[in-house]
Backbone as CSV, one residue per row, in Angstrom:
resi,resn,N_x,N_y,N_z,CA_x,CA_y,CA_z,C_x,C_y,C_z
1,MET,128.177,67.002,206.411,129.355,66.354,206.966,130.600,66.788,206.188
2,GLN,131.692,67.023,206.895,132.936,67.459,206.280,133.529,66.352,205.408
3,LEU,133.944,66.721,204.206,134.541,65.758,203.288,136.037,66.048,203.187
4,VAL,136.846,65.022,203.462,138.300,65.190,203.424,138.800,64.826,202.029
5,VAL,139.309,65.822,201.295,139.789,65.622,199.933,141.109,66.373,199.793
6,ASP,142.077,65.768,199.111,143.353,66.449,198.919,143.365,67.223,197.600
7,ILE,144.406,68.049,197.429,144.526,68.896,196.247,144.586,68.063,194.964
8,LYS,145.307,66.948,195.010,145.457,66.097,193.837,144.112,65.572,193.366
9,THR,143.258,65.175,194.296,141.931,64.664,193.943,141.088,65.740,193.269
10,ILE,141.191,66.966,193.774,140.436,68.076,193.187,140.875,68.308,191.753
11,LYS,142.185,68.273,191.511,142.697,68.466,190.157,142.256,67.343,189.229
12,GLU,142.336,66.114,189.703,141.965,64.964,188.881,140.482,64.982,188.548
13,ASN,139.673,65.509,189.450,138.229,65.555,189.241,137.857,66.493,188.101
14,ARG,138.740,67.449,187.811,138.479,68.409,186.738,138.949,67.887,185.381
15,ALA,139.721,66.802,185.376,140.308,66.283,184.138,139.236,65.990,183.096
16,GLY,139.489,66.419,181.871,138.559,66.148,180.779,137.509,67.216,180.568
17,ILE,137.369,68.141,181.499,136.377,69.212,181.363,137.020,70.381,180.632
18,LYS,136.386,70.849,179.570,136.949,71.913,178.758,136.758,73.276,179.420
19,PHE,137.748,74.130,179.228,137.662,75.511,179.692,137.098,76.366,178.571
20,TYR,136.165,77.248,178.917,135.583,78.085,177.881,136.403,79.349,177.631
21,SER,137.439,79.602,178.440,138.304,80.745,178.191,139.703,80.486,178.721
22,GLN,140.687,81.143,178.105,142.061,81.020,178.562,142.251,81.667,179.930
23,TRP,141.473,82.700,180.234,141.559,83.326,181.565,141.204,82.313,182.636
24,ASN,140.155,81.539,182.396,139.779,80.501,183.360,140.880,79.454,183.500
25,ARG,141.463,79.065,182.371,142.496,78.030,182.381,143.738,78.491,183.150
26,VAL,144.149,79.750,182.917,145.424,80.232,183.442,145.298,80.865,184.823
27,VAL,144.152,81.505,185.104,144.017,82.267,186.352,142.950,81.693,187.289
28,SER,141.700,81.708,186.838,140.593,81.372,187.746,140.667,79.953,188.278
29,TYR,140.874,78.982,187.374,140.890,77.596,187.841,142.066,77.284,188.762
30,PRO,143.314,77.660,188.418,144.413,77.393,189.359,144.183,78.001,190.745
31,LEU,143.622,79.229,190.779,143.347,79.855,192.074,142.228,79.130,192.818
32,SER,141.317,78.510,192.048,140.165,77.868,192.682,140.511,76.554,193.374
33,ILE,141.635,75.930,192.994,141.982,74.611,193.532,142.103,74.645,195.056
34,HIS,142.944,75.538,195.557,143.176,75.604,197.002,141.947,76.151,197.735
35,LEU,141.234,77.065,197.076,140.018,77.599,197.699,138.955,76.508,197.790
36,THR,138.876,75.640,196.794,137.951,74.501,196.842,138.290,73.591,198.014
37,TRP,139.574,73.312,198.173,140.025,72.471,199.290,139.616,73.087,200.626
38,LEU,139.775,74.410,200.742,139.414,75.096,201.988,137.908,75.036,202.236
39,CYS,137.111,75.244,201.181,135.652,75.187,201.308,135.196,73.797,201.732
40,LEU,135.787,72.762,201.142,135.434,71.392,201.512,135.807,71.106,202.962
41,LYS,136.922,71.639,203.398,137.370,71.436,204.777,136.373,72.005,205.775
42,PHE,135.745,73.127,205.423,134.788,73.766,206.332,133.336,73.427,205.985
43,GLY,133.136,72.484,205.079,131.789,72.010,204.780,130.934,72.972,203.994
44,ILE,131.528,73.854,203.216,130.770,74.807,202.406,130.257,74.102,201.155
45,THR,128.983,74.278,200.862,128.367,73.603,199.723,128.572,74.391,198.432
46,ALA,128.272,73.738,197.313,128.408,74.386,196.005,127.478,75.591,195.893
47,ASN,126.237,75.454,196.345,125.286,76.560,196.248,125.691,77.728,197.138
48,GLN,126.265,77.432,198.305,126.744,78.502,199.175,127.886,79.267,198.509
49,ALA,128.774,78.537,197.843,129.873,79.183,197.119,129.328,80.057,195.994
50,THR,128.255,79.594,195.335,127.640,80.374,194.260,127.063,81.676,194.795
51,TRP,126.388,81.616,195.943,125.813,82.826,196.538,126.896,83.806,196.967
52,VAL,128.004,83.290,197.490,129.116,84.173,197.865,129.701,84.830,196.618
53,SER,129.763,84.073,195.507,130.265,84.658,194.261,129.348,85.770,193.777
54,LEU,128.030,85.617,193.986,127.086,86.669,193.627,127.374,87.943,194.412
55,ILE,127.605,87.785,195.719,127.905,88.941,196.571,129.183,89.632,196.088
56,ALA,130.205,88.822,195.770,131.474,89.388,195.294,131.280,90.121,193.967
57,GLY,130.551,89.502,193.033,130.359,90.107,191.727,129.549,91.389,191.778
58,VAL,128.424,91.357,192.486,127.588,92.550,192.592,128.321,93.641,193.368
59,GLY,129.024,93.241,194.433,129.817,94.213,195.192,130.866,94.867,194.319
60,GLY,131.496,94.073,193.449,132.483,94.629,192.526,131.871,95.643,191.580
61,CYS,130.682,95.341,191.069,129.996,96.269,190.162,129.626,97.570,190.868
62,VAL,129.178,97.477,192.113,128.826,98.668,192.886,130.067,99.537,193.108
63,CYS,131.180,98.905,193.436,132.429,99.651,193.637,132.848,100.366,192.363
64,ILE,132.699,99.702,191.221,133.063,100.318,189.945,132.140,101.489,189.628
65,ALA,130.858,101.323,189.898,129.876,102.343,189.526,129.993,103.610,190.367
66,PHE,130.236,103.470,191.661,130.119,104.621,192.550,131.407,105.020,193.267
67,GLY,132.513,104.340,192.994,133.726,104.596,193.755,134.747,105.466,193.060
68,ASN,135.799,105.828,193.837,136.942,106.529,193.268,137.894,105.506,192.636
69,TYR,139.112,105.927,192.355,140.035,105.026,191.668,140.295,103.769,192.481
70,TRP,140.525,103.895,193.780,140.845,102.720,194.592,139.636,101.816,194.787
71,MET,138.447,102.399,194.782,137.235,101.582,194.786,137.092,100.847,193.454
72,LEU,137.526,101.506,192.381,137.520,100.872,191.068,138.421,99.639,191.063
73,ILE,139.596,99.769,191.658,140.520,98.636,191.749,139.919,97.532,192.622
74,THR,139.273,97.934,193.716,138.608,96.953,194.586,137.520,96.206,193.828
75,GLY,136.744,96.944,193.040,135.697,96.316,192.236,136.259,95.329,191.240
76,MET,137.365,95.707,190.615,138.034,94.811,189.673,138.454,93.512,190.365
77,LEU,139.045,93.630,191.556,139.498,92.449,192.299,138.320,91.574,192.714
78,LEU,137.206,92.197,193.097,136.020,91.429,193.492,135.451,90.652,192.309
79,ILE,135.519,91.220,191.119,135.030,90.510,189.935,135.956,89.338,189.606
80,ILE,137.247,89.494,189.843,138.169,88.367,189.681,137.832,87.273,190.690
81,VAL,137.517,87.676,191.935,137.117,86.714,192.968,135.854,85.979,192.540
82,TYR,134.912,86.712,191.936,133.690,86.075,191.421,134.034,84.970,190.430
83,GLY,134.977,85.256,189.514,135.367,84.257,188.522,135.986,83.020,189.151
84,VAL,136.779,83.231,190.208,137.392,82.098,190.908,136.314,81.262,191.594
85,LEU,135.393,81.934,192.278,134.318,81.218,192.970,133.380,80.517,191.990
86,ASP,133.289,81.034,190.773,132.478,80.386,189.751,133.073,79.031,189.377
87,CYS,134.386,78.885,189.524,135.028,77.575,189.340,134.879,76.718,190.595
88,VAL,134.944,77.360,191.754,134.881,76.631,193.025,133.560,75.880,193.169
89,ASP,132.435,76.540,192.851,131.142,75.873,193.056,131.018,74.624,192.193
90,GLY,131.544,74.690,190.953,131.524,73.504,190.103,132.424,72.402,190.629
91,ASN,133.602,72.787,191.128,134.521,71.807,191.721,133.857,71.071,192.888
92,ILE,133.216,71.837,193.760,132.561,71.252,194.939,131.433,70.320,194.515
93,ALA,130.630,70.769,193.547,129.485,69.959,193.103,129.937,68.620,192.531
94,ARG,131.025,68.638,191.755,131.507,67.385,191.172,132.102,66.455,192.229
95,ILE,132.889,67.022,193.146,133.563,66.182,194.148,132.549,65.568,195.116
96,THR,131.568,66.380,195.527,130.581,65.898,196.505,129.396,65.216,195.839
97,LYS,129.383,65.215,194.476,128.277,64.614,193.706,126.934,65.233,194.109
98,THR,126.933,66.561,194.231,125.716,67.278,194.631,125.202,68.194,193.520
99,ALA,125.651,67.960,192.288,125.155,68.765,191.171,123.648,68.602,191.045
100,SER,122.950,69.710,190.800,121.487,69.669,190.724,120.992,70.671,189.694
101,LYS,119.730,70.530,189.303,119.130,71.475,188.365,119.063,72.866,188.986
102,TYR,118.786,72.914,190.295,118.735,74.209,190.978,120.101,74.891,190.921
103,GLY,121.162,74.131,191.201,122.502,74.689,191.168,122.878,75.171,189.780
104,ARG,122.509,74.393,188.763,122.784,74.780,187.388,122.030,76.052,187.022
105,TYR,120.756,76.107,187.414,119.953,77.308,187.139,120.543,78.518,187.842
106,LEU,120.937,78.341,189.094,121.513,79.433,189.873,122.786,79.950,189.206
107,ASP,123.600,79.035,188.718,124.858,79.412,188.073,124.605,80.189,186.781
108,ILE,123.634,79.721,185.981,123.302,80.409,184.726,122.710,81.786,185.013
109,ALA,121.796,81.854,186.000,121.162,83.130,186.350,122.196,84.143,186.824
110,LEU,123.163,83.658,187.589,124.222,84.537,188.075,125.056,85.071,186.910
111,GLY,125.307,84.216,185.920,126.031,84.661,184.736,125.279,85.765,184.013
112,TYR,123.948,85.647,183.925,123.127,86.684,183.327,123.265,87.995,184.104
113,VAL,123.160,87.901,185.428,123.200,89.095,186.281,124.528,89.831,186.130
114,LEU,125.621,89.085,186.245,126.934,89.732,186.172,127.253,90.207,184.760
115,GLY,126.819,89.437,183.757,127.043,89.862,182.378,126.373,91.192,182.087
116,ALA,125.242,91.452,182.742,124.528,92.713,182.564,125.072,93.815,183.470
117,PHE,125.406,93.465,184.710,125.809,94.467,185.686,127.159,95.108,185.367
118,ILE,128.099,94.337,184.811,129.440,94.895,184.591,129.418,96.068,183.604
119,PRO,128.902,95.906,182.366,128.875,97.072,181.467,127.951,98.176,181.958
120,LEU,126.868,97.801,182.650,125.958,98.819,183.176,126.652,99.657,184.245
121,SER,127.414,99.002,185.120,128.126,99.732,186.168,129.198,100.642,185.579
122,ILE,129.837,100.195,184.494,130.852,101.016,183.837,130.214,102.248,183.180
123,GLY,129.099,102.047,182.500,128.388,103.176,181.906,127.938,104.175,182.956
124,LEU,127.437,103.671,184.093,126.997,104.540,185.182,128.175,105.289,185.796
125,SER,129.295,104.591,185.980,130.490,105.221,186.540,130.971,106.374,185.662
126,LEU,131.027,106.142,184.356,131.481,107.185,183.438,130.506,108.360,183.399
127,TYR,129.206,108.056,183.499,128.204,109.127,183.515,128.335,109.979,184.777
128,ILE,128.520,109.324,185.928,128.662,110.058,187.190,129.897,110.958,187.159
129,LYS,130.982,110.477,186.570,132.241,111.232,186.556,132.246,112.356,185.526
130,THR,131.541,112.150,184.409,131.615,113.131,183.319,130.308,113.876,183.068
131,GLY,129.183,113.287,183.460,127.889,113.888,183.162,127.465,113.696,181.710
132,PHE,128.227,112.887,180.970,127.948,112.663,179.549,126.961,111.515,179.410
133,TRP,125.723,111.822,179.025,124.636,110.841,179.061,124.807,109.711,178.054
134,LEU,125.643,109.918,177.015,125.845,108.853,176.038,126.512,107.619,176.656
135,TYR,127.235,107.812,177.750,127.838,106.665,178.426,126.752,105.743,178.993
136,LEU,125.690,106.334,179.515,124.569,105.532,180.013,123.907,104.764,178.876
137,ILE,123.719,105.442,177.750,123.108,104.783,176.597,124.006,103.657,176.097
138,GLY,125.319,103.923,176.039,126.260,102.888,175.621,126.218,101.677,176.532
139,GLY,126.143,101.922,177.852,126.033,100.812,178.799,124.761,100.020,178.585
140,GLY,123.660,100.731,178.332,122.386,100.061,178.090,122.402,99.230,176.821
141,ILE,122.992,99.770,175.735,123.094,99.027,174.475,123.966,97.789,174.654
142,CYS,125.063,97.951,175.402,125.964,96.818,175.647,125.240,95.706,176.398
143,VAL,124.502,96.079,177.439,123.743,95.109,178.226,122.673,94.437,177.370
144,ALA,121.909,95.246,176.627,120.826,94.702,175.805,121.362,93.729,174.760
145,SER,122.498,94.058,174.150,123.084,93.182,173.136,123.555,91.872,173.748
146,TRP,124.181,91.955,174.914,124.648,90.737,175.575,123.476,89.846,175.968
147,LEU,122.446,90.441,176.568,121.276,89.663,176.992,120.544,89.066,175.796
148,LEU,120.421,89.833,174.717,119.725,89.336,173.528,120.469,88.146,172.935
149,GLY,121.778,88.278,172.777,122.552,87.182,172.205,122.482,85.923,173.048
150,THR,122.646,86.080,174.365,122.615,84.927,175.262,121.233,84.294,175.296
151,THR,120.187,85.121,175.290,118.814,84.609,175.318,118.479,83.862,174.026
152,LEU,118.932,84.375,172.909,118.698,83.694,171.630,119.300,82.296,171.626
153,LEU,120.502,82.177,172.154,121.139,80.860,172.218,120.354,79.911,173.114
154,GLN,119.931,80.401,174.292,119.187,79.554,175.226,117.855,79.121,174.632
155,LEU,117.142,80.051,174.000,115.839,79.715,173.405,115.992,78.710,172.277
156,TYR,116.995,78.898,171.448,117.218,77.973,170.338,117.468,76.563,170.871
157,ASN,118.295,76.472,171.907,118.624,75.167,172.475,117.390,74.489,173.070
158,GLN,116.525,75.284,173.721,115.343,74.717,174.379,114.256,74.358,173.360
159,VAL,114.018,75.223,172.382,112.926,75.003,171.436,113.250,73.896,170.447
160,PHE,114.472,73.903,169.933,114.843,72.952,168.895,115.641,71.772,169.412
161,GLY,116.008,71.811,170.687,116.763,70.705,171.272,118.110,70.506,170.634
162,ALA,118.694,71.580,170.169,120.005,71.506,169.515,120.863,72.673,169.966
163,VAL,122.139,72.544,169.723,123.079,73.588,170.098,123.715,74.151,168.841
164,ILE,123.807,75.471,168.768,124.474,76.080,167.630,125.919,75.598,167.600
165,ARG,126.348,75.127,166.457,127.678,74.529,166.351,128.771,75.518,166.730
166,ASP,129.746,75.013,167.497,130.883,75.833,167.882,131.950,75.789,166.793
167,THR,131.581,76.278,165.615,132.532,76.295,164.510,132.498,77.664,163.854
168,GLY,133.526,77.949,163.079,133.548,79.166,162.281,133.704,80.420,163.104
169,SER,133.296,81.546,162.489,133.509,82.856,163.090,132.742,83.031,164.387
170,ASN,131.547,82.413,164.502,130.759,82.548,165.724,131.509,81.968,166.917
171,ASN,132.160,80.837,166.721,132.944,80.228,167.791,134.151,81.077,168.140
172,ILE,134.817,81.642,167.133,135.978,82.490,167.379,135.587,83.707,168.208
173,VAL,134.473,84.360,167.843,134.007,85.528,168.585,133.648,85.146,170.013
174,ARG,132.930,84.021,170.173,132.515,83.596,171.513,133.717,83.342,172.412
175,ARG,134.704,82.625,171.879,135.887,82.319,172.668,136.720,83.575,172.940
176,TYR,136.759,84.485,171.977,137.514,85.717,172.160,136.899,86.561,173.266
177,ILE,135.560,86.644,173.267,134.885,87.406,174.312,135.180,86.803,175.676
178,ALA,135.022,85.481,175.798,135.214,84.815,177.081,136.636,84.975,177.599
179,SER,137.615,84.921,176.699,139.015,84.969,177.111,139.516,86.379,177.368
180,SER,138.914,87.368,176.713,139.460,88.727,176.785,138.720,89.645,177.747
181,GLU,137.502,89.289,178.146,136.678,90.226,178.908,137.346,90.659,180.213
182,VAL,137.776,89.693,181.024,138.373,90.052,182.307,139.736,90.728,182.143
183,PRO,140.650,90.209,181.297,141.918,90.925,181.117,141.745,92.363,180.648
184,ILE,140.801,92.603,179.733,140.556,93.970,179.265,139.986,94.818,180.397
185,LEU,139.085,94.245,181.197,138.543,94.964,182.350,139.658,95.339,183.321
186,VAL,140.564,94.400,183.579,141.685,94.665,184.493,142.537,95.820,183.972
187,GLY,142.889,95.769,182.681,143.704,96.835,182.110,143.008,98.186,182.150
188,CYS,141.717,98.210,181.807,140.967,99.473,181.796,140.807,100.041,183.200
189,CYS,140.657,99.175,184.202,140.544,99.652,185.581,141.880,100.180,186.095
190,LEU,142.950,99.455,185.830,144.273,99.867,186.309,144.679,101.223,185.740
191,PHE,144.373,101.434,184.450,144.760,102.689,183.799,143.615,103.711,183.755
192,ASN,142.481,103.329,184.379,141.334,104.231,184.511,140.812,104.707,183.148
193,TYR,140.680,103.764,182.218,140.122,104.052,180.899,138.914,103.153,180.652
194,LEU,137.899,103.319,181.470,136.722,102.461,181.368,135.969,102.647,180.059
195,GLU,136.109,103.842,179.472,135.391,104.084,178.220,135.867,103.151,177.104
196,LEU,137.117,102.720,177.155,137.621,101.789,176.154,136.905,100.438,176.259
197,TYR,136.701,99.983,177.496,135.981,98.725,177.716,134.560,98.846,177.172
198,LEU,133.902,99.948,177.501,132.504,100.120,177.113,132.336,100.160,175.601
199,VAL,133.166,100.933,174.925,133.069,101.050,173.464,133.402,99.709,172.803
200,PHE,134.478,99.088,173.251,134.932,97.844,172.646,133.867,96.758,172.750
201,PHE,133.345,96.535,173.961,132.408,95.433,174.134,131.001,95.761,173.635
202,THR,130.662,97.031,173.524,129.390,97.365,172.883,129.393,96.884,171.433
203,PHE,130.478,97.162,170.720,130.587,96.713,169.333,130.717,95.184,169.246
204,ILE,131.461,94.596,170.171,131.639,93.143,170.165,130.306,92.432,170.377
205,TYR,129.505,92.891,171.361,128.235,92.227,171.668,127.210,92.438,170.564
206,ILE,127.225,93.607,169.938,126.336,93.827,168.790,126.728,92.885,167.653
207,GLY,128.038,92.770,167.411,128.506,91.845,166.379,128.153,90.412,166.702
208,ARG,128.192,90.065,167.995,127.834,88.707,168.411,126.382,88.398,168.077
209,VAL,125.488,89.363,168.286,124.071,89.153,167.962,123.900,88.855,166.471
210,PHE,124.579,89.642,165.633,124.486,89.405,164.192,125.077,88.040,163.833
211,GLY,126.163,87.657,164.506,126.763,86.348,164.263,125.824,85.212,164.617
212,ILE,125.086,85.367,165.716,124.129,84.337,166.137,122.976,84.241,165.133
213,PHE,122.461,85.398,164.697,121.408,85.386,163.687,121.887,84.700,162.414
214,TYR,123.124,84.954,162.029,123.673,84.328,160.838,123.761,82.811,161.012
215,SER,124.194,82.362,162.214,124.267,80.924,162.485,122.897,80.288,162.467
216,LEU,121.902,80.979,162.980,120.529,80.464,162.983,120.006,80.292,161.558
217,ILE,120.285,81.299,160.712,119.817,81.249,159.334,120.474,80.090,158.597
218,LYS,121.771,79.880,158.821,122.508,78.805,158.146,121.975,77.425,158.520
219,GLN,121.466,77.275,159.759,121.022,75.969,160.219,119.558,75.685,159.930
220,ARG,118.878,76.606,159.327,117.460,76.369,158.995,117.347,75.297,157.918
């Protein structure tokens, strides 16, 4: 059934929820407000919005991996759309009170997929354009480091029933990654310097893994 909600209600429903990145605060969330209102008007559910975000994100990665410059720009825009829809599904779930374990799992799984696909697509794109195989290896290392770090955090939380404290250098790195990833991607796509993104985040994600191991050791 269609739910009639105004823009003000959508904004108020988000009050008190922390943003994990400045990009979300300044760009993704403001753009998501009106899109949430439109989705509610047409009866689109939170899970449907999540699936559409998956299509946008994966489509963006494909455009980056196999396209020319304008396809690269299209891919960049689709990944921005993914980020907006990632806010929309949460907005819808809270307003309609339809949050579920399935929806939460779907959202986390999608984050894993896109977190891996973006650097992998960039490494593949650079390899296709240059034939330099180290770009593929760099993309693989970047993906492996991101997945390892994220998996370590999830396992720690599940096994020990605790969360690694968001303090110190580990928190600074985590917040820096979340806030800078999309802006850096936008800049690298616009100026067609994808290798800068790949090198930068390969080192960042490797450093993140060491930071997580250090946090784990400190909490033993």
